[in-house]
N, C-alpha and C positions, 0 to 999 in steps of 0.2 A: 298505182300510185294515186292518182286526180280524179280514177274512177273510185274507188274507194272513201273518196275524202267527203264526192260528191252522193254516197253513199250515208254515208253516216252524216251530211248535212241536210236530206230530205225525210228520214229515219228523223231526224233530229226533230224539222224540221214539221214532220204528220203530230205526235207523241204532246209538241206543245199548242197546236190544233186543238189539242181534249181539252170539253169544253166541263168534265164531268168526273169527280176523281169515285173508282167502283168503293163498292161494302167490302170490311175488310174484317173480317175478327180481330181485327184489332184495332181497329177506329176507339179512337174516342169522342167524336164529337162531330153533329148532324146540319151541315151548310143548305139550308134553303136559299139559292139569290133570289128576293122580292124586288130588287132594282139593279143593277150594274153597268150604266154609263156614269156618264159626264153632262150631267146638265142636257137643257134643251128638247131629247126627247119624257113626255112629261109623265109617258107611261113607265119609264125603265129605270129609275134612281136609283139613290145609290140607299141599296138596304138592302139588307143580311137577315136571316131567321138564323139561333143556335142555339142546340139543345144539347143533354150528356147524350151516352149512349152510354146502356144496358144493356147487359147477357143480345149483344146486338140488334136491339128495339131501340129506336130510337126516343124516350123523356118528352112527355107529353107538356112540361115548362120549358117554356125559349121566350132567349130575349130575345131585342131588334137590334141590332147593330149600323146607326143609323137609321133615314129612316122615311126618307123620299118617294118614293115608293113600296104601299099595305095593304091595299087591295085588289088589288090591280099582281102585283104579282104571286099573290097568293091563289091568284084565279085560276092563273097562269103556273100553279104549284101543282095544284091539283090535273088541270088537264095533265101534265109530265105525268103520273102522279107519285109528284113528291110526297104531296099528302094521300092520305085515302078520299076516292072518290066521295063519299059521303062527306067527307068539312062540309061543312056549314060555316062560312066566313062573317060570317054575324061573331055566330060565338066566339072562332078559333080569335077574333081580333078580343072580344071582351073574356076570352075566357084562360087563353093557352098564349100569349105573352108577354111574359109578366113585368119588363122592362120595355124602355127605351136609351138606349146608349148613345148620346149627342155629342158627334169631333167635334158638332163647329155649328154656327148660327143657320149657316146658308141654306137658301130654303134648297136649293140640289138634295139635301142632306135633313127633314124635315118634314117638307107638303106632303107625305103622302102620312103621318104619323098625324099634323094637326086636323086633314080633313077630316079625322074618323074618331076625333076626340068628343066629339058630341054622344059619338055613342058608344062609347067604351065605360070599362068598369071602376070605379075607383079602387085605393087600395095600395095604387102603381105604383114605378118612379121615374126620373127622369134623373136617367147619370150624366155628370157628365168635370168641366172645369166649370169654378164662379163665373169665368167670361162666361163661356156660352150660356150656363145658365140665369146670371141679365140681360146677359140678349133673349134669351124663350121669354121672360118675363116683363122686360121691358119695354118688350115691341112686338112679340106676338100677342101673350095672353094681361094682353096690358085697353080689353072693355070696344077697343078700339077698332085694333088688327083679326081681332078676333076676341073669343069671351073669355074673360080669366077661371080657365078647367086650373089652376095653379092651387097649392095649398094657403093662398088668402083670398081667389074668391071661390068657385065652385067648388075647389077640392077633387076635385078628380086623380087629379096627380099630386107629391109630392114629392121635393130635388132632395136629392144624395149629389152632396158639394164632394169628389174628392181632391184631394191635393195629392198635387205631380212631386213631391219632394216625398212624401209618406214610403213606404220600406213595406209596406202592410199592403195584402188585399181586403178585401172592402166585402164582406158578402151579401147580395144578391136577393136581399129580400123572393123569397118563398121557392128560387131554386135550387138548384144543389152547384152554384158556381159562382166564384170570386175571381172580384176584377181587383188592378189596381190601374193605373191613369200619366202620363209624359203627356207631357208638353211639346207642339209640333208650333211651326210658323209657315202661314201658308200666306202669301203679299199684304208685305210691313204693314200696321202693324202688326197683326192681328192674328191671333192660337187658334190652332184646331189643334189635335189630340189623337193619342192612340192610346186603346184600351189592350192591355195584356187580360183574357180569361181562363182560368183556371179551374180545377176538376178540385171543388172542397175535399173532400175524399179519396179524393189521384192527382196531387199537387204537381205527378210529375208530367202529367200532357195541359196546356195548353196553346192556350195559340193568339196572335198580337196580329189585329186590323190596326191601324194606319189611318186614318180623315185626310186630309187634301194636305202636299207636303210641297213646297218647291225642294231644290239643291242644300246645305248646307255652305254651301260655296257662291251662291247666290240670295236667299233668304237674310235681310236685314234687317236690324229690331231700330227705332226712331227714339231716340229719349228723350226726356224733358228737356234740352239741351241745347236738341236739336241735330245731337251727332251721331253717328248709327255704330252699331258693331254686330257681327256674327255673332247669335246662340248658338252656334251647331247643335241641334236641338236633335240629327239624328243620331250625328256620332254619340252623346250622351244613350242615346237609345239600343242605340248597337254595342255600344260596353258592357248594357244593365243584361241584355237581350243575348250575350256570349257564353256563359254560364247556362244557362238551358240547349243554348242549341249542342255545349257540348256534351251536356247527361243525354243528349237526345229528347227531350219533355218539349220541345216547341217543335209545333207536332206543322203549322204553318205560319207563312206571313198576309195579310190583305195589304196591298199594296199598289193607290194608282200608279197609271200611266196615261194622262191627257193625251198626250202630241204625241207624231211622229218625230224621228229624230229635223236636223232642219231646222228647227223653229227658232227664233234668237230666244232669248237670254230673259231680253230685259220684256218679251212678248209671253212667259210661262205664265205670269201672274200665281204663281207659290204653287203649282206645278210641275211635273217631272216630265221626262222624254224615255225614250231606253234609255241610251246612252249614263244618259245620269241616276238612271235607276239603278244600273250595273254597278253602278263607278260607287250608290251610294254602301249596295250588296254584298261589293266586295272590299269595304270597310270594314262588314261584320262578318265576310269569310277570313277577312287577315287574321279570327280571333278560330275560324275554326272552319274545319268542310262542313260547309253546308246539304247534302244530296240527300237528306236528312226530312230536312227542309221543303213543305213546298209553298211558295212567294206565290199569291193568288193573285194575280193583276184585274187591281179595281180599275172604274170609274174612266174605260174611253170614251172618245167625246165622241160625237156617233156623228162624226164628221169625212164624208164620201173617201172612202177605203182606207182612214185610217186604223179599225183593227188590221185592215187586213196588213195594211204596214205597222205598223206595231205585235203583232206577234210572226212573221216575216224580221223584223232589226232582231229580234228576242232569239230567231232560235239560230245566230251564226257568232263566232269569237267568243268572249268573255261567256258569253250565255250558254254557250254548252258547259260550268260549270253548274248552273241553276235548274230544280226543277217546274219550268214553270206551266201551272194553269190560267185559261181564262176560260172563263165561266160562263151559262148562258143564262138570265132570268129564265128563276121556276126546274133547271138542276141540279138536284143534287150532289150536293157534294161528301162523303164522309172521310174523317181524318183520322 
């Protein structure tokens, strides 16, 4: 019996170390991780290209989920053959990335996007919460930290502000994708966000991308009168996702795990550990089985041994109920 248990754990651990999801005739989305780490490594910061798939072929119109690393990630993707070997990265950035969906304004989620703005093509949208757009407009596109490439300046980009209370998906211009936005808590009192991206002509297929977030039991918001309350944004999000999981419409959840277990709650700084992730995912699992939803683990801090510890910690116990994928920079994921 002990041998059987050990073999099961070894098998699950091996599967958990899988860094890519291979092509399938049932794939709806094609994802290229341009950057997968959480801070520190400036060549590998949070950014995921996403496009739809038709007739087993990825479409040429991509959106970028966050924009920590762009150019270097495309170079790695070409080497990994996730993009054609003859891809011109300058043309790709200008012509094939149609919009930037920014979860929040921290530099490790927008640096690559900002640095590449001078050579970009006009007519694109920066999409996010009003709070996120305000940070970009006031603190980056202010002609001091960076030139104003927004709608009041050079007009390279326009802003598409999404309402987190709206249940109606908004179209992403020049793509066949729609998006909804949800609020997340990321180090009181600041907001992050999650994007639910769906196929416009095939709304039965969606992915959920979360920016940085802390656990509901830790994150609090300070009010004007200095009292605090717990918004429990993740619980609200899981309730919204439950019908999609039950209908087999949600193909994947991109969610962060920044630190291994053992980090004190007061030092999480608005992030998750494996234990906190499992606690949150079990809330969603209480609505319906999660066996058909891939959990793409993002934002691991590139500290010594952190990745290996997190993979091991997500390969035992409650983790056996979930299908974890650990993306590698440049390696395509078919969903």
